[in-house]
N, CA, C, O and the ligand as a Tripos MOL2 file, in Angstrom:
@<TRIPOS>MOLECULE
protein
  265   263    67     0     0
PROTEIN
NO_CHARGES

@<TRIPOS>ATOM
      1 N         -31.7160  -39.1100   54.1950 N.3       1 MET1
      2 CA        -31.2880  -39.5980   52.8740 C.3       1 MET1
      3 C         -30.0590  -38.8180   52.3910 C.2       1 MET1
      4 O         -30.0460  -37.5870   52.4050 O.2       1 MET1
      5 N         -29.0340  -39.5510   51.9670 N.am      2 PRO2
      6 CA        -27.8810  -38.8380   51.3900 C.3       2 PRO2
      7 C         -28.3210  -38.0310   50.1730 C.2       2 PRO2
      8 O         -29.1050  -38.5110   49.3540 O.2       2 PRO2
      9 N         -27.8180  -36.8170   50.0570 N.am      3 ASN3
     10 CA        -28.1910  -35.9850   48.9150 C.3       3 ASN3
     11 C         -26.9660  -35.3660   48.2520 C.2       3 ASN3
     12 O         -27.0750  -34.4390   47.4500 O.2       3 ASN3
     13 N         -25.7910  -35.9000   48.6050 N.am      4 ALA4
     14 CA        -24.5740  -35.3730   48.0070 C.3       4 ALA4
     15 C         -23.4810  -36.4350   48.1200 C.2       4 ALA4
     16 O         -23.6740  -37.4890   48.7250 O.2       4 ALA4
     17 N         -22.3400  -36.1310   47.5260 N.am      5 PHE5
     18 CA        -21.1930  -37.0370   47.5920 C.3       5 PHE5
     19 C         -19.9890  -36.2400   48.0740 C.2       5 PHE5
     20 O         -19.8380  -35.0560   47.7750 O.2       5 PHE5
     21 N         -19.1290  -36.9320   48.8370 N.am      6 SER6
     22 CA        -17.9450  -36.2310   49.3310 C.3       6 SER6
     23 C         -16.6940  -37.0630   49.1000 C.2       6 SER6
     24 O         -16.7420  -38.2880   48.9870 O.2       6 SER6
     25 N         -15.5850  -36.3610   49.0350 N.am      7 TYR7
     26 CA        -14.2750  -37.0010   48.9350 C.3       7 TYR7
     27 C         -13.3220  -36.2170   49.8170 C.2       7 TYR7
     28 O         -13.2010  -34.9990   49.6840 O.2       7 TYR7
     29 N         -12.6430  -36.9200   50.7220 N.am      8 ALA8
     30 CA        -11.6300  -36.2910   51.5700 C.3       8 ALA8
     31 C         -10.2700  -36.8150   51.1420 C.2       8 ALA8
     32 O         -10.0240  -38.0210   51.1710 O.2       8 ALA8
     33 N          -9.4000  -35.9170   50.7500 N.am      9 CYS9
     34 CA         -8.1040  -36.3340   50.2140 C.3       9 CYS9
     35 C          -7.3050  -37.1280   51.2450 C.2       9 CYS9
     36 O          -6.5480  -38.0270   50.8800 O.2       9 CYS9
     37 N          -7.4640  -36.8060   52.5250 N.am     10 ARG10
     38 CA         -6.6880  -37.5020   53.5560 C.3      10 ARG10
     39 C          -7.0420  -38.9930   53.6510 C.2      10 ARG10
     40 O          -6.2730  -39.7710   54.2150 O.2      10 ARG10
     41 N          -8.1790  -39.3910   53.1150 N.am     11 ASP11
     42 CA         -8.5460  -40.8130   53.1190 C.3      11 ASP11
     43 C          -7.7090  -41.6110   52.1180 C.2      11 ASP11
     44 O          -7.6420  -42.8380   52.1820 O.2      11 ASP11
     45 N          -7.0800  -40.8950   51.2020 N.am     12 CYS12
     46 CA         -6.2770  -41.5520   50.1800 C.3      12 CYS12
     47 C          -4.9110  -41.9150   50.7540 C.2      12 CYS12
     48 O          -4.2650  -41.1000   51.4130 O.2      12 CYS12
     49 N          -4.4780  -43.1520   50.4960 N.am     13 GLU13
     50 CA         -3.1940  -43.6260   51.0020 C.3      13 GLU13
     51 C          -2.0680  -42.6780   50.5850 C.2      13 GLU13
     52 O          -1.9020  -42.3790   49.4020 O.2      13 GLU13
     53 N          -1.3030  -42.2110   51.5650 N.am     14 GLY14
     54 CA         -0.1910  -41.3160   51.2900 C.3      14 GLY14
     55 C          -0.5650  -39.8480   51.3330 C.2      14 GLY14
     56 O           0.3070  -38.9870   51.2180 O.2      14 GLY14
     57 N          -1.8640  -39.5420   51.4970 N.am     15 MET15
     58 CA         -2.3290  -38.1560   51.4810 C.3      15 MET15
     59 C          -2.8640  -37.7320   52.8500 C.2      15 MET15
     60 O          -3.6570  -36.7970   52.9570 O.2      15 MET15
     61 N          -2.4160  -38.4350   53.8930 N.am     16 GLU16
     62 CA         -2.9770  -38.1980   55.2290 C.3      16 GLU16
     63 C          -2.8240  -36.7530   55.7110 C.2      16 GLU16
     64 O          -3.6110  -36.2850   56.5340 O.2      16 GLU16
     65 N          -1.8190  -36.0540   55.2020 N.am     17 ALA17
     66 CA         -1.5660  -34.6850   55.6530 C.3      17 ALA17
     67 C          -2.3530  -33.6430   54.8650 C.2      17 ALA17
     68 O          -2.2890  -32.4550   55.1810 O.2      17 ALA17
     69 N          -3.0950  -34.0710   53.8420 N.am     18 CYS18
     70 CA         -3.7980  -33.1030   52.9960 C.3      18 CYS18
     71 C          -5.1510  -32.7530   53.5960 C.2      18 CYS18
     72 O          -5.9520  -33.6470   53.8690 O.2      18 CYS18
     73 N          -5.4220  -31.4610   53.8080 N.am     19 PRO19
     74 CA         -6.6710  -31.0430   54.4520 C.3      19 PRO19
     75 C          -7.8530  -30.9110   53.5000 C.2      19 PRO19
     76 O          -8.9690  -30.6360   53.9410 O.2      19 PRO19
     77 N          -7.6280  -31.1010   52.2090 N.am     20 ALA20
     78 CA         -8.6860  -30.7920   51.2460 C.3      20 ALA20
     79 C          -9.7910  -31.8400   51.2150 C.2      20 ALA20
     80 O          -9.5400  -33.0390   51.3370 O.2      20 ALA20
     81 N         -11.0130  -31.3610   51.0510 N.am     21 SER21
     82 CA        -12.1360  -32.2620   50.8030 C.3      21 SER21
     83 C         -13.1220  -31.5370   49.9010 C.2      21 SER21
     84 O         -13.1680  -30.3070   49.8660 O.2      21 SER21
     85 N         -13.9000  -32.3080   49.1800 N.am     22 VAL22
     86 CA        -14.8870  -31.7050   48.2860 C.3      22 VAL22
     87 C         -16.2410  -32.3600   48.5230 C.2      22 VAL22
     88 O         -16.3230  -33.5340   48.8830 O.2      22 VAL22
     89 N         -17.2920  -31.5880   48.3160 N.am     23 VAL23
     90 CA        -18.6600  -32.0850   48.4100 C.3      23 VAL23
     91 C         -19.4100  -31.5290   47.2150 C.2      23 VAL23
     92 O         -19.3030  -30.3450   46.8960 O.2      23 VAL23
     93 N         -20.1730  -32.3940   46.5530 N.am     24 ALA24
     94 CA        -20.9550  -31.9250   45.4140 C.3      24 ALA24
     95 C         -22.2020  -32.7960   45.2820 C.2      24 ALA24
     96 O         -22.3270  -33.8390   45.9240 O.2      24 ALA24
     97 N         -23.1140  -32.3400   44.4380 N.am     25 GLU25
     98 CA        -24.3940  -33.0310   44.3130 C.3      25 GLU25
     99 C         -24.2640  -34.3700   43.5900 C.2      25 GLU25
    100 O         -24.9810  -35.3230   43.8950 O.2      25 GLU25
    101 N         -23.3470  -34.4280   42.6340 N.am     26 THR26
    102 CA        -23.2040  -35.6540   41.8510 C.3      26 THR26
    103 C         -21.7880  -36.2140   41.9530 C.2      26 THR26
    104 O         -20.8290  -35.4830   42.2000 O.2      26 THR26
    105 N         -21.6810  -37.5270   41.7570 N.am     27 GLU27
    106 CA        -20.3580  -38.1460   41.7560 C.3      27 GLU27
    107 C         -19.4970  -37.5740   40.6340 C.2      27 GLU27
    108 O         -18.2870  -37.4060   40.7860 O.2      27 GLU27
    109 N         -20.1370  -37.2800   39.5100 N.am     28 ASP28
    110 CA        -19.3840  -36.7390   38.3810 C.3      28 ASP28
    111 C         -18.7040  -35.4260   38.7470 C.2      28 ASP28
    112 O         -17.5470  -35.1920   38.3980 O.2      28 ASP28
    113 N         -19.4400  -34.5760   39.4560 N.am     29 GLU29
    114 CA        -18.8460  -33.2990   39.8610 C.3      29 GLU29
    115 C         -17.7210  -33.5260   40.8570 C.2      29 GLU29
    116 O         -16.6960  -32.8470   40.8000 O.2      29 GLU29
    117 N         -17.9030  -34.4830   41.7740 N.am     30 VAL30
    118 CA        -16.8340  -34.7900   42.7310 C.3      30 VAL30
    119 C         -15.5640  -35.2260   41.9900 C.2      30 VAL30
    120 O         -14.4610  -34.8000   42.3350 O.2      30 VAL30
    121 N         -15.7260  -36.0660   40.9830 N.am     31 TRP31
    122 CA        -14.5600  -36.4830   40.1880 C.3      31 TRP31
    123 C         -13.8550  -35.2970   39.5740 C.2      31 TRP31
    124 O         -12.6260  -35.2270   39.5950 O.2      31 TRP31
    125 N         -14.6230  -34.3490   39.0190 N.am     32 ARG32
    126 CA        -14.0170  -33.1800   38.3790 C.3      32 ARG32
    127 C         -13.2310  -32.3570   39.4030 C.2      32 ARG32
    128 O         -12.1400  -31.8630   39.1210 O.2      32 ARG32
    129 N         -13.8170  -32.2220   40.6050 N.am     33 LEU33
    130 CA        -13.1530  -31.4400   41.6450 C.3      33 LEU33
    131 C         -11.9130  -32.1700   42.1700 C.2      33 LEU33
    132 O         -10.8920  -31.5480   42.4610 O.2      33 LEU33
    133 N         -12.0170  -33.4970   42.2860 N.am     34 MET34
    134 CA        -10.8510  -34.2950   42.7020 C.3      34 MET34
    135 C          -9.7070  -34.1290   41.7120 C.2      34 MET34
    136 O          -8.5490  -33.9700   42.0980 O.2      34 MET34
    137 N         -10.0480  -34.1690   40.4450 N.am     35 GLU35
    138 CA         -9.0140  -34.0530   39.4100 C.3      35 GLU35
    139 C          -8.3530  -32.6770   39.4570 C.2      35 GLU35
    140 O          -7.1330  -32.5580   39.3420 O.2      35 GLU35
    141 N          -9.1720  -31.6450   39.6280 N.am     36 LEU36
    142 CA         -8.6380  -30.2850   39.7200 C.3      36 LEU36
    143 C          -7.7350  -30.1590   40.9500 C.2      36 LEU36
    144 O          -6.6460  -29.5900   40.8730 O.2      36 LEU36
    145 N          -8.1980  -30.6960   42.0810 N.am     37 HIS37
    146 CA         -7.4030  -30.6440   43.3080 C.3      37 HIS37
    147 C          -6.0680  -31.3720   43.1220 C.2      37 HIS37
    148 O          -5.0230  -30.8680   43.5350 O.2      37 HIS37
    149 N          -6.1010  -32.5310   42.5140 N.am     38 ALA38
    150 CA         -4.8750  -33.3090   42.3150 C.3      38 ALA38
    151 C          -3.8660  -32.5360   41.4650 C.2      38 ALA38
    152 O          -2.6600  -32.5900   41.7080 O.2      38 ALA38
    153 N          -4.3790  -31.8190   40.4670 N.am     39 GLN39
    154 CA         -3.4910  -31.0250   39.6160 C.3      39 GLN39
    155 C          -2.8770  -29.8650   40.3800 C.2      39 GLN39
    156 O          -1.6720  -29.6250   40.3080 O.2      39 GLN39
    157 N          -3.7240  -29.1440   41.1160 N.am     40 ILE40
    158 CA         -3.2620  -27.9330   41.8000 C.3      40 ILE40
    159 C          -2.3860  -28.2620   43.0040 C.2      40 ILE40
    160 O          -1.3130  -27.6840   43.1780 O.2      40 ILE40
    161 N          -2.8530  -29.1970   43.8360 N.am     41 ALA41
    162 CA         -2.1840  -29.4390   45.1120 C.3      41 ALA41
    163 C          -1.0830  -30.4870   45.0330 C.2      41 ALA41
    164 O          -0.1170  -30.4430   45.7940 O.2      41 ALA41
    165 N          -1.2350  -31.4270   44.1110 N.am     42 HIS42
    166 CA         -0.2950  -32.5560   44.1050 C.3      42 HIS42
    167 C           0.4490  -32.7080   42.7780 C.2      42 HIS42
    168 O           1.1560  -33.6930   42.5660 O.2      42 HIS42
    169 N           0.2870  -31.7420   41.9000 N.am     43 GLN43
    170 CA          0.9760  -31.7600   40.6050 C.3      43 GLN43
    171 C           0.7950  -33.1010   39.8890 C.2      43 GLN43
    172 O           1.7160  -33.6140   39.2540 O.2      43 GLN43
    173 N          -0.4020  -33.6460   40.0060 N.am     44 GLU44
    174 CA         -0.6970  -34.9040   39.3190 C.3      44 GLU44
    175 C          -1.4250  -34.6170   38.0120 C.2      44 GLU44
    176 O          -2.0750  -33.5840   37.8550 O.2      44 GLU44
    177 N          -1.2990  -35.5510   37.0860 N.am     45 ASP45
    178 CA         -2.0370  -35.4510   35.8340 C.3      45 ASP45
    179 C          -3.1060  -36.5370   35.8310 C.2      45 ASP45
    180 O          -2.7980  -37.7060   35.5970 O.2      45 ASP45
    181 N          -4.3690  -36.1620   36.0900 N.am     46 PRO46
    182 CA         -5.4370  -37.1660   36.1920 C.3      46 PRO46
    183 C          -5.5940  -38.0020   34.9200 C.2      46 PRO46
    184 O          -6.1260  -39.1120   34.9620 O.2      46 PRO46
    185 N          -5.1340  -37.4690   33.8020 N.am     47 ALA47
    186 CA         -5.2060  -38.2380   32.5550 C.3      47 ALA47
    187 C          -4.3230  -39.4820   32.6380 C.2      47 ALA47
    188 O          -4.4920  -40.4310   31.8720 O.2      47 ALA47
    189 N          -3.3830  -39.4590   33.5760 N.am     48 GLN48
    190 CA         -2.4730  -40.5990   33.7380 C.3      48 GLN48
    191 C          -2.9860  -41.6210   34.7540 C.2      48 GLN48
    192 O          -2.3860  -42.6840   34.9180 O.2      48 GLN48
    193 N          -4.0930  -41.3070   35.4370 N.am     49 TRP49
    194 CA         -4.6320  -42.2510   36.4220 C.3      49 TRP49
    195 C          -5.1150  -43.5010   35.6940 C.2      49 TRP49
    196 O          -5.9060  -43.4220   34.7550 O.2      49 TRP49
    197 N          -4.6280  -44.6490   36.1410 N.am     50 ASP50
    198 CA         -5.0550  -45.8900   35.4820 C.3      50 ASP50
    199 C          -6.3500  -46.4130   36.1100 C.2      50 ASP50
    200 O          -6.8850  -45.8400   37.0600 O.2      50 ASP50
    201 N          -6.8270  -47.5120   35.5470 N.am     51 LYS51
    202 CA         -8.0970  -48.0800   35.9810 C.3      51 LYS51
    203 C          -8.0790  -48.4160   37.4770 C.2      51 LYS51
    204 O          -9.0490  -48.1570   38.1880 O.2      51 LYS51
    205 N          -6.9650  -48.9940   37.9460 N.am     52 GLU52
    206 CA         -6.8700  -49.3780   39.3520 C.3      52 GLU52
    207 C          -6.9230  -48.1490   40.2540 C.2      52 GLU52
    208 O          -7.5730  -48.1660   41.2990 O.2      52 GLU52
    209 N          -6.2380  -47.0860   39.8470 N.am     53 THR53
    210 CA         -6.2440  -45.8500   40.6300 C.3      53 THR53
    211 C          -7.6530  -45.2890   40.7210 C.2      53 THR53
    212 O          -8.0960  -44.8780   41.7930 O.2      53 THR53
    213 N          -8.3590  -45.2730   39.5920 N.am     54 ARG54
    214 CA         -9.7200  -44.7440   39.5870 C.3      54 ARG54
    215 C         -10.6740  -45.6240   40.3970 C.2      54 ARG54
    216 O         -11.5860  -45.1210   41.0530 O.2      54 ARG54
    217 N         -10.4580  -46.9370   40.3470 N.am     55 GLU55
    218 CA        -11.2980  -47.8330   41.1530 C.3      55 GLU55
    219 C         -11.0550  -47.5990   42.6420 C.2      55 GLU55
    220 O         -11.9880  -47.6090   43.4460 O.2      55 GLU55
    221 N          -9.7740  -47.3880   42.9980 N.am     56 TYR56
    222 CA         -9.4410  -47.1090   44.3960 C.3      56 TYR56
    223 C         -10.0590  -45.7840   44.8340 C.2      56 TYR56
    224 O         -10.6870  -45.7120   45.8900 O.2      56 TYR56
    225 N          -9.8840  -44.7450   44.0360 N.am     57 LEU57
    226 CA        -10.4290  -43.4340   44.3820 C.3      57 LEU57
    227 C         -11.9520  -43.4890   44.4930 C.2      57 LEU57
    228 O         -12.5440  -42.8110   45.3320 O.2      57 LEU57
    229 N         -12.5800  -44.3020   43.6410 N.am     58 ALA58
    230 CA        -14.0390  -44.4040   43.6730 C.3      58 ALA58
    231 C         -14.5250  -44.9300   45.0170 C.2      58 ALA58
    232 O         -15.6130  -44.5710   45.4680 O.2      58 ALA58
    233 N         -13.7130  -45.7910   45.6670 N.am     59 THR59
    234 CA        -14.1140  -46.3340   46.9740 C.3      59 THR59
    235 C         -14.0690  -45.2640   48.0540 C.2      59 THR59
    236 O         -14.6370  -45.4490   49.1310 O.2      59 THR59
    237 N         -13.4010  -44.1450   47.7800 N.am     60 LEU60
    238 CA        -13.2470  -43.0830   48.7720 C.3      60 LEU60
    239 C         -14.3260  -42.0080   48.6650 C.2      60 LEU60
    240 O         -14.4050  -41.1110   49.5040 O.2      60 LEU60
    241 N         -15.1540  -42.1050   47.6240 N.am     61 ILE61
    242 CA        -16.2550  -41.1640   47.4450 C.3      61 ILE61
    243 C         -17.4590  -41.7030   48.2210 C.2      61 ILE61
    244 O         -17.9360  -42.8110   47.9720 O.2      61 ILE61
    245 N         -17.9320  -40.8920   49.1620 N.am     62 LYS62
    246 CA        -19.0010  -41.3510   50.0630 C.3      62 LYS62
    247 C         -20.2860  -40.5350   49.8880 C.2      62 LYS62
    248 O         -20.2430  -39.3170   49.7180 O.2      62 LYS62
    249 N         -21.4280  -41.2290   49.9320 N.am     63 PRO63
    250 CA        -22.6920  -40.4810   49.9590 C.3      63 PRO63
    251 C         -22.8280  -39.7740   51.3130 C.2      63 PRO63
    252 O         -22.5470  -40.3640   52.3560 O.2      63 PRO63
    253 N         -23.2440  -38.5530   51.2880 N.am     64 VAL64
    254 CA        -23.4040  -37.7920   52.5440 C.3      64 VAL64
    255 C         -24.7000  -36.9970   52.5060 C.2      64 VAL64
    256 O         -25.2730  -36.7430   51.4470 O.2      64 VAL64
    257 N         -25.1360  -36.6210   53.6830 N.am     65 THR65
    258 CA        -26.2960  -35.7500   53.8060 C.3      65 THR65
    259 C         -25.8140  -34.3820   54.2560 C.2      65 THR65
    260 O         -25.1380  -34.2560   55.2770 O.2      65 THR65
    261 N         -26.1640  -33.3720   53.4960 N.am     66 VAL66
    262 CA        -25.7300  -32.0110   53.8640 C.3      66 VAL66
    263 C         -26.9380  -31.1040   54.0260 C.2      66 VAL66
    264 O         -26.7850  -29.9220   54.3330 O.2      66 VAL66
    265 ZN         -4.9250  -33.4950   48.4560 Zn       67 ZN67
@<TRIPOS>BOND
     1     1     2 1
     2     2     3 1
     3     3     4 2
     4     3     5 am
     5     5     6 1
     6     6     7 1
     7     7     8 2
     8     7     9 am
     9     9    10 1
    10    10    11 1
    11    11    12 2
    12    11    13 am
    13    13    14 1
    14    14    15 1
    15    15    16 2
    16    15    17 am
    17    17    18 1
    18    18    19 1
    19    19    20 2
    20    19    21 am
    21    21    22 1
    22    22    23 1
    23    23    24 2
    24    23    25 am
    25    25    26 1
    26    26    27 1
    27    27    28 2
    28    27    29 am
    29    29    30 1
    30    30    31 1
    31    31    32 2
    32    31    33 am
    33    33    34 1
    34    34    35 1
    35    35    36 2
    36    35    37 am
    37    37    38 1
    38    38    39 1
    39    39    40 2
    40    39    41 am
    41    41    42 1
    42    42    43 1
    43    43    44 2
    44    43    45 am
    45    45    46 1
    46    46    47 1
    47    47    48 2
    48    47    49 am
    49    49    50 1
    50    50    51 1
    51    51    52 2
    52    51    53 am
    53    53    54 1
    54    54    55 1
    55    55    56 2
    56    55    57 am
    57    57    58 1
    58    58    59 1
    59    59    60 2
    60    59    61 am
    61    61    62 1
    62    62    63 1
    63    63    64 2
    64    63    65 am
    65    65    66 1
    66    66    67 1
    67    67    68 2
    68    67    69 am
    69    69    70 1
    70    70    71 1
    71    71    72 2
    72    71    73 am
    73    73    74 1
    74    74    75 1
    75    75    76 2
    76    75    77 am
    77    77    78 1
    78    78    79 1
    79    79    80 2
    80    79    81 am
    81    81    82 1
    82    82    83 1
    83    83    84 2
    84    83    85 am
    85    85    86 1
    86    86    87 1
    87    87    88 2
    88    87    89 am
    89    89    90 1
    90    90    91 1
    91    91    92 2
    92    91    93 am
    93    93    94 1
    94    94    95 1
    95    95    96 2
    96    95    97 am
    97    97    98 1
    98    98    99 1
    99    99   100 2
   100    99   101 am
   101   101   102 1
   102   102   103 1
   103   103   104 2
   104   103   105 am
   105   105   106 1
   106   106   107 1
   107   107   108 2
   108   107   109 am
   109   109   110 1
   110   110   111 1
   111   111   112 2
   112   111   113 am
   113   113   114 1
   114   114   115 1
   115   115   116 2
   116   115   117 am
   117   117   118 1
   118   118   119 1
   119   119   120 2
   120   119   121 am
   121   121   122 1
   122   122   123 1
   123   123   124 2
   124   123   125 am
   125   125   126 1
   126   126   127 1
   127   127   128 2
   128   127   129 am
   129   129   130 1
   130   130   131 1
   131   131   132 2
   132   131   133 am
   133   133   134 1
   134   134   135 1
   135   135   136 2
   136   135   137 am
   137   137   138 1
   138   138   139 1
   139   139   140 2
   140   139   141 am
   141   141   142 1
   142   142   143 1
   143   143   144 2
   144   143   145 am
   145   145   146 1
   146   146   147 1
   147   147   148 2
   148   147   149 am
   149   149   150 1
   150   150   151 1
   151   151   152 2
   152   151   153 am
   153   153   154 1
   154   154   155 1
   155   155   156 2
   156   155   157 am
   157   157   158 1
   158   158   159 1
   159   159   160 2
   160   159   161 am
   161   161   162 1
   162   162   163 1
   163   163   164 2
   164   163   165 am
   165   165   166 1
   166   166   167 1
   167   167   168 2
   168   167   169 am
   169   169   170 1
   170   170   171 1
   171   171   172 2
   172   171   173 am
   173   173   174 1
   174   174   175 1
   175   175   176 2
   176   175   177 am
   177   177   178 1
   178   178   179 1
   179   179   180 2
   180   179   181 am
   181   181   182 1
   182   182   183 1
   183   183   184 2
   184   183   185 am
   185   185   186 1
   186   186   187 1
   187   187   188 2
   188   187   189 am
   189   189   190 1
   190   190   191 1
   191   191   192 2
   192   191   193 am
   193   193   194 1
   194   194   195 1
   195   195   196 2
   196   195   197 am
   197   197   198 1
   198   198   199 1
   199   199   200 2
   200   199   201 am
   201   201   202 1
   202   202   203 1
   203   203   204 2
   204   203   205 am
   205   205   206 1
   206   206   207 1
   207   207   208 2
   208   207   209 am
   209   209   210 1
   210   210   211 1
   211   211   212 2
   212   211   213 am
   213   213   214 1
   214   214   215 1
   215   215   216 2
   216   215   217 am
   217   217   218 1
   218   218   219 1
   219   219   220 2
   220   219   221 am
   221   221   222 1
   222   222   223 1
   223   223   224 2
   224   223   225 am
   225   225   226 1
   226   226   227 1
   227   227   228 2
   228   227   229 am
   229   229   230 1
   230   230   231 1
   231   231   232 2
   232   231   233 am
   233   233   234 1
   234   234   235 1
   235   235   236 2
   236   235   237 am
   237   237   238 1
   238   238   239 1
   239   239   240 2
   240   239   241 am
   241   241   242 1
   242   242   243 1
   243   243   244 2
   244   243   245 am
   245   245   246 1
   246   246   247 1
   247   247   248 2
   248   247   249 am
   249   249   250 1
   250   250   251 1
   251   251   252 2
   252   251   253 am
   253   253   254 1
   254   254   255 1
   255   255   256 2
   256   255   257 am
   257   257   258 1
   258   258   259 1
   259   259   260 2
   260   259   261 am
   261   261   262 1
   262   262   263 1
   263   263   264 2
@<TRIPOS>SUBSTRUCTURE
     1 MET1         2 RESIDUE 1 A MET
     2 PRO2         6 RESIDUE 1 A PRO
     3 ASN3        10 RESIDUE 1 A ASN
     4 ALA4        14 RESIDUE 1 A ALA
     5 PHE5        18 RESIDUE 1 A PHE
     6 SER6        22 RESIDUE 1 A SER
     7 TYR7        26 RESIDUE 1 A TYR
     8 ALA8        30 RESIDUE 1 A ALA
     9 CYS9        34 RESIDUE 1 A CYS
    10 ARG10       38 RESIDUE 1 A ARG
    11 ASP11       42 RESIDUE 1 A ASP
    12 CYS12       46 RESIDUE 1 A CYS
    13 GLU13       50 RESIDUE 1 A GLU
    14 GLY14       54 RESIDUE 1 A GLY
    15 MET15       58 RESIDUE 1 A MET
    16 GLU16       62 RESIDUE 1 A GLU
    17 ALA17       66 RESIDUE 1 A ALA
    18 CYS18       70 RESIDUE 1 A CYS
    19 PRO19       74 RESIDUE 1 A PRO
    20 ALA20       78 RESIDUE 1 A ALA
    21 SER21       82 RESIDUE 1 A SER
    22 VAL22       86 RESIDUE 1 A VAL
    23 VAL23       90 RESIDUE 1 A VAL
    24 ALA24       94 RESIDUE 1 A ALA
    25 GLU25       98 RESIDUE 1 A GLU
    26 THR26      102 RESIDUE 1 A THR
    27 GLU27      106 RESIDUE 1 A GLU
    28 ASP28      110 RESIDUE 1 A ASP
    29 GLU29      114 RESIDUE 1 A GLU
    30 VAL30      118 RESIDUE 1 A VAL
    31 TRP31      122 RESIDUE 1 A TRP
    32 ARG32      126 RESIDUE 1 A ARG
    33 LEU33      130 RESIDUE 1 A LEU
    34 MET34      134 RESIDUE 1 A MET
    35 GLU35      138 RESIDUE 1 A GLU
    36 LEU36      142 RESIDUE 1 A LEU
    37 HIS37      146 RESIDUE 1 A HIS
    38 ALA38      150 RESIDUE 1 A ALA
    39 GLN39      154 RESIDUE 1 A GLN
    40 ILE40      158 RESIDUE 1 A ILE
    41 ALA41      162 RESIDUE 1 A ALA
    42 HIS42      166 RESIDUE 1 A HIS
    43 GLN43      170 RESIDUE 1 A GLN
    44 GLU44      174 RESIDUE 1 A GLU
    45 ASP45      178 RESIDUE 1 A ASP
    46 PRO46      182 RESIDUE 1 A PRO
    47 ALA47      186 RESIDUE 1 A ALA
    48 GLN48      190 RESIDUE 1 A GLN
    49 TRP49      194 RESIDUE 1 A TRP
    50 ASP50      198 RESIDUE 1 A ASP
    51 LYS51      202 RESIDUE 1 A LYS
    52 GLU52      206 RESIDUE 1 A GLU
    53 THR53      210 RESIDUE 1 A THR
    54 ARG54      214 RESIDUE 1 A ARG
    55 GLU55      218 RESIDUE 1 A GLU
    56 TYR56      222 RESIDUE 1 A TYR
    57 LEU57      226 RESIDUE 1 A LEU
    58 ALA58      230 RESIDUE 1 A ALA
    59 THR59      234 RESIDUE 1 A THR
    60 LEU60      238 RESIDUE 1 A LEU
    61 ILE61      242 RESIDUE 1 A ILE
    62 LYS62      246 RESIDUE 1 A LYS
    63 PRO63      250 RESIDUE 1 A PRO
    64 VAL64      254 RESIDUE 1 A VAL
    65 THR65      258 RESIDUE 1 A THR
    66 VAL66      262 RESIDUE 1 A VAL
    67 ZN67       265 GROUP 0 **** ****
């Protein structure tokens, strides 16, 4: 049974060279870590992510068993 969620930045279009990935117990925590990573590594402002961007990113969050 999956008991965690993961996000690998390289799965995101245009981010193939990024080695970062996050794993956390809840999707909410994964979102927080994704946002922090985007700010630190990609100088992005997650507050500017529109609905389509968030819907796309949501498809990249996968249930995993750790
Ligand atoms: Zn990245």
